[in-house]
VEXDREN-2710 file (C-alpha; in Angstrom, 1 decimal):
% VEXDREN-2710
k/r/px/py/pz
1/MET/50.0/-19.9/-12.2
2/ASN/46.7/-21.4/-11.2
3/ILE/44.5/-21.2/-14.3
4/VAL/41.6/-19.5/-12.2
5/ASP/44.1/-16.9/-10.8
6/GLU/45.1/-16.3/-14.4
7/ILE/41.5/-15.9/-15.7
8/THR/40.3/-13.8/-12.8
9/GLY/43.5/-11.7/-12.3
10/HIS/43.5/-13.0/-8.5
11/ARG/40.0/-11.2/-8.0
12/ARG/37.8/-13.9/-6.4
13/MET/34.1/-12.9/-5.6
14/ARG/33.7/-15.7/-3.2
15/ARG/36.2/-14.3/-0.7
16/ASN/33.5/-12.1/0.8
17/ARG/31.0/-15.0/0.9
18/LYS/33.2/-17.4/2.7
19/ALA/31.7/-17.1/6.2
20/ASP/28.6/-15.8/7.9
21/TRP/30.3/-12.9/9.6
22/THR/31.9/-11.8/6.2
23/ARG/28.4/-12.0/4.4
24/ARG/26.8/-9.9/7.2
25/MET/29.7/-7.4/7.1
26/VAL/29.3/-6.7/3.4
27/GLN/25.6/-7.0/3.2
28/GLU/24.2/-4.1/1.1
29/ASN/20.5/-4.0/2.1
30/ARG/18.6/-4.9/5.1
31/LEU/14.9/-5.2/6.1
32/THR/13.9/-3.8/9.3
33/VAL/10.6/-3.0/11.0
34/ASP/11.0/0.7/10.1
35/ASP/10.3/-0.5/6.4
36/LEU/6.8/-1.9/7.2
37/ILE/3.4/-0.3/6.6
38/TRP/0.5/-2.7/7.4
39/PRO/-2.6/-2.6/5.4
40/VAL/-5.6/-3.6/7.3
41/PHE/-9.4/-4.1/6.6
42/VAL/-12.1/-2.6/8.8
43/VAL/-15.8/-3.6/9.0
44/PRO/-18.7/-2.4/10.9
45/GLY/-19.8/-3.9/14.2
46/GLU/-18.0/-4.8/17.3
47/ASN/-15.7/-7.7/18.3
48/ILE/-15.5/-9.0/14.7
49/VAL/-12.4/-10.8/13.4
50/ASP/-13.4/-12.2/10.0
51/PRO/-10.8/-14.1/8.0
52/VAL/-10.4/-13.2/4.4
53/ALA/-10.6/-16.7/2.6
54/ALA/-8.4/-15.7/-0.4
55/MET/-5.6/-14.2/2.0
56/PRO/-4.7/-16.7/4.7
57/GLY/-3.7/-15.0/7.9
58/VAL/-5.5/-11.7/7.0
59/ASP/-8.6/-10.7/8.8
60/ARG/-11.3/-8.0/8.4
61/MET/-11.6/-6.4/11.9
62/SER/-14.2/-4.2/13.6
63/VAL/-12.9/-0.9/14.9
64/ASP/-12.5/-2.2/18.4
65/ARG/-10.5/-5.2/17.3
66/LEU/-8.5/-3.1/14.9
67/VAL/-7.5/-0.8/17.7
68/GLU/-6.2/-3.7/19.7
69/ALA/-4.2/-4.9/16.5
70/ALA/-2.9/-1.4/16.0
71/LYS/-1.6/-1.5/19.6
72/GLU/0.4/-4.6/18.9
73/ALA/1.7/-3.2/15.6
74/ALA/3.0/-0.1/17.5
75/ASP/4.5/-2.2/20.2
76/LEU/6.4/-4.1/17.6
77/GLY/7.7/-0.9/16.1
78/ILE/5.7/-0.9/12.9
79/PRO/5.6/2.9/11.9
80/ALA/2.2/3.0/10.3
81/ILE/-0.9/1.2/9.1
82/ALA/-3.0/1.8/6.0
83/THR/-6.9/1.4/6.5
84/PHE/-9.3/0.1/4.0
85/PRO/-13.0/-0.1/4.9
86/ASN/-15.8/-2.8/3.9
87/ILE/-18.9/-0.8/4.4
88/ASP/-22.4/-2.0/4.5
89/MET/-23.8/-2.6/0.9
90/ASN/-26.8/-0.3/1.6
91/LEU/-24.5/2.6/2.1
92/ARG/-23.0/2.2/-1.4
93/ASP/-24.2/4.2/-4.3
94/GLU/-23.3/5.5/-7.8
95/THR/-21.2/8.3/-6.6
96/GLY/-19.7/6.9/-3.4
97/SER/-21.4/9.5/-1.3
98/ASN/-20.6/7.9/2.0
99/SER/-17.0/8.7/1.5
100/LEU/-18.2/12.4/2.4
101/ALA/-19.7/11.4/5.6
102/ALA/-17.6/12.7/8.4
103/ASP/-18.6/9.7/10.7
104/ASN/-18.1/7.0/8.0
105/LEU/-16.3/3.8/8.8
106/ILE/-12.8/4.8/7.7
107/ASN/-13.0/8.0/9.7
108/GLU/-14.4/6.3/12.9
109/ALA/-11.5/3.7/12.6
110/THR/-8.9/6.6/12.4
111/ARG/-10.4/8.5/15.3
112/ALA/-10.2/5.4/17.5
113/ILE/-6.8/4.4/16.4
114/LYS/-5.3/7.8/17.0
115/LYS/-6.9/8.1/20.3
116/ALA/-5.7/4.8/21.6
117/VAL/-2.5/4.6/19.8
118/PRO/-1.3/8.1/19.0
119/ASN/2.4/7.0/18.2
120/ILE/1.3/4.9/15.1
121/GLY/0.8/6.6/11.7
122/VAL/-2.6/6.3/10.0
123/ILE/-2.6/6.3/6.1
124/THR/-6.0/6.6/4.5
125/ASP/-7.1/6.2/0.8
126/VAL/-9.6/8.5/-0.8
127/ALA/-10.5/6.3/-3.8
128/LEU/-14.3/5.6/-4.0
129/ASP/-14.4/1.9/-4.7
130/PRO/-15.2/1.0/-1.1
131/PHE/-18.1/3.4/-1.3
132/THR/-19.5/2.9/-4.9
133/SER/-22.3/0.4/-5.9
134/HIS/-20.3/-0.4/-9.1
135/GLY/-16.9/-1.0/-7.6
136/HIS/-15.1/1.6/-9.5
137/ASP/-12.7/4.2/-7.9
138/GLY/-14.7/7.2/-9.3
139/VAL/-18.0/8.5/-10.3
140/LEU/-19.6/6.5/-13.0
141/ARG/-21.7/8.4/-15.6
142/GLY/-23.0/6.0/-18.2
143/ASP/-20.0/3.9/-19.1
144/VAL/-17.4/6.7/-18.2
145/ILE/-15.5/7.2/-14.8
146/VAL/-15.6/11.1/-14.9
147/ASN/-12.4/12.7/-13.9
148/ASP/-13.1/16.1/-12.7
149/GLU/-16.2/15.3/-10.6
150/THR/-14.3/12.5/-9.0
151/VAL/-11.3/14.8/-8.1
152/GLU/-13.7/17.3/-6.5
153/LEU/-15.1/14.4/-4.3
154/VAL/-11.8/12.8/-3.3
155/ALA/-10.4/16.3/-2.4
156/LYS/-13.4/16.8/0.1
157/ALA/-13.0/13.3/1.4
158/ALA/-9.2/14.0/2.0
159/VAL/-10.1/16.9/4.2
160/LEU/-12.6/14.8/6.2
161/GLN/-10.1/12.1/6.7
162/ALA/-7.5/14.7/7.9
163/ASP/-10.1/16.1/10.3
164/ALA/-10.5/12.7/11.7
165/GLY/-6.8/12.5/12.4
166/SER/-5.3/10.8/9.2
167/ASP/-1.6/11.5/9.0
168/ILE/-1.1/10.7/5.4
169/ILE/-3.6/10.8/2.5
170/ALA/-3.0/8.1/-0.1
171/PRO/-5.1/8.6/-3.2
172/SER/-5.3/5.5/-5.2
173/GLU/-7.9/6.3/-7.8
174/MET/-5.5/7.6/-10.5
175/MET/-7.7/10.6/-11.6
176/ASP/-5.6/13.4/-13.4
177/GLY/-5.1/16.4/-11.3
178/ARG/-6.0/14.7/-7.9
179/ILE/-2.8/15.3/-6.0
180/GLY/-2.7/18.9/-6.8
181/ALA/-6.4/19.3/-5.8
182/ILE/-6.2/17.4/-2.7
183/ARG/-3.0/19.4/-1.6
184/HIS/-4.9/22.7/-2.2
185/ALA/-8.0/21.3/-0.2
186/LEU/-5.8/20.3/2.7
187/ASP/-4.0/23.5/2.9
188/ASP/-7.1/25.5/2.7
189/ALA/-8.6/23.6/5.6
190/GLY/-5.3/24.1/7.7
191/HIS/-3.9/20.6/7.3
192/GLN/-0.6/21.7/5.9
193/ASP/1.2/19.0/8.0
194/VAL/-0.9/16.1/6.4
195/GLY/1.2/14.5/3.9
196/ILE/0.2/12.8/0.5
197/MET/1.5/9.5/-0.4
198/SER/0.6/9.2/-4.1
199/TYR/-0.2/6.0/-5.8
200/ALA/2.1/7.5/-8.5
201/THR/2.0/4.4/-10.6
202/LYS/-0.9/2.0/-10.1
203/PHE/-1.2/-0.4/-12.9
204/ALA/-4.3/-2.3/-14.4
205/SER/-3.0/-5.5/-12.8
206/ALA/-4.4/-9.0/-12.3
207/PHE/-3.0/-9.2/-8.9
208/TYR/-5.7/-7.3/-7.0
209/GLY/-8.4/-10.0/-6.9
210/PRO/-8.2/-11.1/-3.3
211/TYR/-8.3/-7.4/-2.0
212/ARG/-11.3/-6.7/-3.9
213/ASP/-13.0/-9.7/-2.1
214/ALA/-11.6/-8.3/1.2
215/ILE/-13.5/-4.9/0.8
216/GLY/-16.6/-6.4/-0.9
217/THR/-16.2/-4.9/-4.4
218/GLY/-15.2/-8.1/-6.3
219/GLY/-18.8/-8.9/-7.3
220/LEU/-19.8/-5.3/-8.0
221/LEU/-17.2/-4.2/-10.5
222/LYS/-18.7/-3.5/-13.9
223/GLY/-16.0/-3.6/-16.6
224/ASP/-12.5/-3.0/-15.8
225/LYS/-10.4/0.0/-14.7
226/LYS/-8.1/0.3/-17.8
227/THR/-9.3/3.8/-18.6
228/TYR/-7.7/5.2/-15.3
229/TYR/-5.1/2.7/-14.3
230/ILE/-1.8/2.4/-16.2
231/ASP/-1.1/-0.3/-18.8
232/PRO/1.3/-2.9/-17.4
233/ALA/3.3/-2.6/-20.6
234/ASN/4.0/1.1/-20.3
235/GLY/7.0/2.1/-18.2
236/THR/7.5/5.6/-19.8
237/GLU/3.8/6.6/-19.2
238/ALA/4.2/5.5/-15.6
239/MET/7.2/7.8/-15.1
240/ARG/5.2/10.7/-16.7
241/ASP/2.4/9.9/-14.3
242/ALA/4.7/10.1/-11.4
243/ALA/6.4/13.3/-12.5
244/LEU/3.0/15.0/-12.7
245/ASP/2.3/13.9/-9.1
246/VAL/5.7/15.2/-7.9
247/GLU/5.0/18.6/-9.6
248/GLU/1.5/18.7/-7.9
249/GLY/3.0/18.3/-4.5
250/ALA/3.2/14.5/-3.7
251/ASP/5.4/14.1/-0.6
252/MET/6.2/10.5/-1.3
253/MET/5.3/7.8/-3.9
254/MET/4.0/4.4/-4.2
255/VAL/4.3/1.6/-6.9
256/LYS/1.4/-0.9/-7.1
257/PRO/1.7/-3.8/-7.5
258/GLY/5.2/-4.4/-6.1
259/LEU/7.3/-7.4/-7.4
260/PRO/6.3/-7.1/-11.0
261/TYR/7.3/-3.5/-11.1
262/LEU/10.6/-3.4/-9.4
263/ASP/12.1/-1.7/-12.5
264/ILE/9.5/1.2/-11.9
265/CYS/10.6/1.5/-8.3
266/TRP/14.2/1.8/-9.3
267/ARG/13.4/4.3/-12.0
268/MET/11.3/6.5/-9.7
269/LYS/13.8/6.6/-6.9
270/GLU/16.6/7.5/-9.4
271/ALA/14.5/10.2/-11.2
272/PHE/12.8/12.0/-8.3
273/GLY/14.7/11.4/-5.2
274/LEU/11.4/11.3/-3.1
275/PRO/10.6/8.5/-0.6
276/VAL/9.3/5.6/-2.8
277/PHE/7.2/2.8/-1.3
278/ALA/6.0/-0.5/-3.0
279/TYR/2.7/-2.1/-2.3
280/GLN/3.1/-5.9/-2.1
281/VAL/-0.5/-6.5/-3.2
282/SER/-3.1/-9.1/-2.1
283/GLY/-2.3/-11.2/-5.2
284/GLU/1.4/-11.3/-4.4
285/TYR/0.7/-12.2/-0.7
286/SER/-1.8/-14.9/-1.6
287/GLN/0.6/-16.6/-4.1
288/ILE/3.3/-16.9/-1.5
289/LYS/0.8/-18.0/1.3
290/ALA/-0.9/-20.7/-1.0
291/ALA/2.5/-22.2/-2.1
292/ALA/3.8/-22.3/1.4
293/LEU/0.6/-23.9/2.8
294/ASN/1.1/-26.6/0.0
295/GLY/4.6/-27.2/1.1
296/TRP/5.9/-26.0/-2.4
297/ILE/8.2/-23.2/-0.9
298/ASP/9.6/-22.1/2.4
299/GLY/7.2/-19.4/3.1
300/GLU/9.2/-17.5/5.5
301/ARG/12.3/-17.4/3.4
302/VAL/10.3/-16.2/0.2
303/MET/8.6/-13.7/2.3
304/LEU/11.8/-12.1/3.4
305/GLU/13.4/-12.5/0.0
306/THR/10.6/-10.6/-1.7
307/LEU/10.6/-7.8/0.8
308/LEU/14.3/-7.4/0.6
309/SER/14.1/-7.1/-3.2
310/PHE/12.1/-4.0/-2.8
311/LYS/14.9/-2.4/-0.6
312/ARG/17.5/-3.5/-3.1
313/ALA/15.3/-1.8/-6.0
314/GLY/15.4/1.5/-4.0
315/CYS/12.2/1.5/-2.0
316/ASP/12.2/3.3/1.4
317/GLY/9.4/0.9/2.6
318/ILE/6.6/-1.6/1.8
319/LEU/3.0/-1.9/2.3
320/THR/2.6/-5.6/3.0
321/TYR/0.2/-8.0/4.6
322/PHE/3.2/-9.7/6.0
323/ALA/4.0/-6.8/8.2
324/MET/3.1/-8.4/11.5
325/ASP/4.7/-11.7/10.7
326/VAL/7.9/-9.9/9.7
327/ALA/7.9/-7.6/12.7
328/ARG/7.4/-10.6/15.1
329/LEU/10.2/-12.4/13.4
330/LEU/12.6/-9.4/13.6
331/ALA/11.7/-9.0/17.3
332/LYS/12.8/-12.6/17.9
333/LYS/16.1/-12.2/16.0
334/GLY/16.6/-9.1/18.2
END
């Protein structure tokens, strides 16, 4: 008997890998356009497309140009976009009060997108960091981000965003009790059909730097966010956080950042059975882009491999700045 047959008992894993057709036939996970959510940055003004230096290929767009981009995204089959505003500095204050303006930038963008592109989903965040003068996600009193006052504000902001046409509220500020408070506020305002995608496990990560530059908070932040974001070392704590969000009424959950936390993606999907999304954050995106621009990696292949890894880890979709690139690529492969 052949020694390898004797060792393997005639079981050879390479049989299913021998040709392209067999590999395609047994492929366990696939990336499709339906898996993509496109995060976008919106700025005041008109006809503005402003490249984000730390995120090659990503632009801040005025509402009119964002509407055009949303139309292209919808035509490519991308199900939803997630909007993040970079508002004027003179509108930012200690409590993020502009988040409660019905006609603020994020709500203006939502109205314009839903009017022009009604078949694309709009996901909005109620965290206060784009609106505060100190760059924190909540109200700062002395040296403390106060939980309950912040929750009250983000619940009100959620209703205003739903009034503007937001389909899903995605609260990222990690205050205790926010999911339940937002659910109650939405229902009381007649928005029972507006969903909540909880940032169930948002970690105190070093991967957020380029994003903070994109929304203009990088130079504002006083201190860090470790009193409300999760310690990257703590998986069990992250699962407890997620469980509370499920109990409070989250419709779907997010893990942020993505690739360093694939274990959390898998654990959340296994534990709760709700739709789970990973946010491939700015630092993850910029690493791939920078290495590709330097010729150190095949950027397209690495992009697709990392996105596929989220599917393998149990994710139902991915928020990624690569969304348009991937959608165009998938459309070509047809």
